[in-house]
C-alpha positions as CSV (number, residue, x, y, z in Angstrom):
1,M,21.5,-73.4,18.9
2,T,23.8,-71.8,16.3
3,Y,26.3,-69.3,17.5
4,S,27.9,-66.7,15.2
5,I,30.9,-66.8,17.6
6,T,32.4,-70.2,18.1
7,D,36.0,-69.5,19.0
8,P,36.7,-68.0,22.5
9,D,39.6,-66.0,21.0
10,D,37.1,-64.1,18.7
11,I,35.2,-62.6,21.7
12,S,35.8,-59.0,22.4
13,I,33.7,-56.0,23.4
14,E,35.0,-54.1,20.3
15,K,33.8,-56.9,17.9
16,L,30.4,-56.9,19.7
17,E,30.3,-53.1,19.1
18,I,29.4,-52.4,22.7
19,A,30.4,-49.0,24.0
20,L,31.7,-49.0,27.6
21,D,31.7,-46.1,30.0
22,A,34.7,-45.0,32.0
23,A,34.1,-47.7,34.5
24,G,34.1,-50.4,31.8
25,A,30.3,-50.9,32.1
26,F,27.3,-50.7,29.7
27,R,23.6,-50.8,30.0
28,L,20.9,-52.9,28.4
29,R,17.2,-52.7,28.4
30,L,14.8,-55.5,29.2
31,K,11.3,-54.1,28.8
32,E,11.2,-51.2,31.2
33,H,14.2,-52.4,33.3
34,V,17.7,-51.1,32.6
35,H,20.5,-53.4,33.7
36,E,24.2,-52.7,34.0
37,L,26.9,-55.2,33.2
38,T,30.7,-54.8,32.8
39,G,32.4,-55.7,29.6
40,E,34.8,-58.0,31.5
41,E,32.0,-60.1,33.1
42,L,30.2,-60.4,29.7
43,V,33.3,-61.6,27.9
44,A,34.0,-64.1,30.7
45,E,30.5,-65.5,30.6
46,M,30.5,-65.8,26.8
47,R,33.7,-67.8,27.0
48,D,32.2,-70.0,29.7
49,Q,29.2,-70.7,27.6
50,L,31.3,-71.9,24.7
51,D,32.8,-74.5,27.1
52,V,29.4,-75.9,28.1
53,R,27.7,-78.7,26.2
54,G,24.7,-77.6,24.1
55,S,22.1,-79.5,26.1
56,V,23.4,-78.1,29.4
57,R,23.5,-74.6,27.9
58,A,19.9,-74.9,26.7
59,A,18.7,-76.0,30.2
60,L,20.6,-73.0,31.7
61,L,18.9,-70.6,29.2
62,R,15.4,-72.0,29.9
63,K,16.0,-71.4,33.7
64,A,17.5,-68.0,33.0
65,N,14.4,-67.0,31.0
66,K,12.0,-68.1,33.7
67,V,14.0,-66.2,36.4
68,I,14.2,-63.1,34.3
69,L,10.5,-63.0,33.4
70,A,9.5,-63.6,37.1
71,G,11.9,-60.8,38.2
72,L,10.6,-58.4,35.6
73,K,7.0,-59.2,36.6
74,K,7.7,-58.7,40.3
75,G,10.1,-55.8,39.9
76,R,13.8,-56.2,40.6
77,L,13.8,-53.8,43.5
78,R,11.1,-55.8,45.2
79,L,13.1,-59.0,45.1
80,S,15.0,-60.3,48.1
81,D,18.8,-59.9,48.1
82,E,19.2,-63.6,47.1
83,A,16.6,-63.4,44.4
84,R,18.1,-60.2,43.1
85,E,21.6,-61.8,42.8
86,E,20.0,-64.8,41.0
87,F,18.2,-62.3,38.6
88,D,21.4,-60.4,37.9
89,L,23.3,-63.6,37.1
90,N,20.6,-64.9,34.8
91,V,20.5,-61.6,32.9
92,L,24.2,-62.0,32.4
93,I,23.8,-65.6,31.2
94,W,20.9,-64.6,28.9
95,F,22.7,-61.6,27.4
96,A,25.9,-63.6,26.8
97,D,23.9,-66.0,24.8
98,K,22.3,-63.2,22.8
99,C,25.8,-61.8,22.1
100,L,27.1,-65.2,20.9
101,K,24.2,-65.4,18.5
102,D,24.8,-61.8,17.4
103,E,21.3,-60.9,18.6
104,H,22.3,-58.4,21.3
105,R,22.3,-55.0,19.6
106,G,18.5,-54.3,20.1
107,Y,18.9,-54.6,23.8
108,L,21.7,-52.1,24.3
109,K,20.6,-48.9,25.9
110,K,21.7,-45.8,24.0
């Protein structure tokens, strides 16, 4: 896994070119699902991912992909509260990885 961003100090919402609303949030689209995240939680997750070893990060991303695909297939609103929380966390993990690789722009909802 090669990241465009490797220094935690280089992480900022402005550098990622993500427009935040008045509440500090933004939306991204995964297939037909629109998901809301805050800029603050994204930056924190990106910094956390830079601290994790590559093999652990890869395992987390494989799990995140499985959870996201299952959640999208079933429908987020039909998930239990616990499954919905897991889905939301995994979207954050997955999107932070996309941002670190500079592959996130296509998922931003305009």
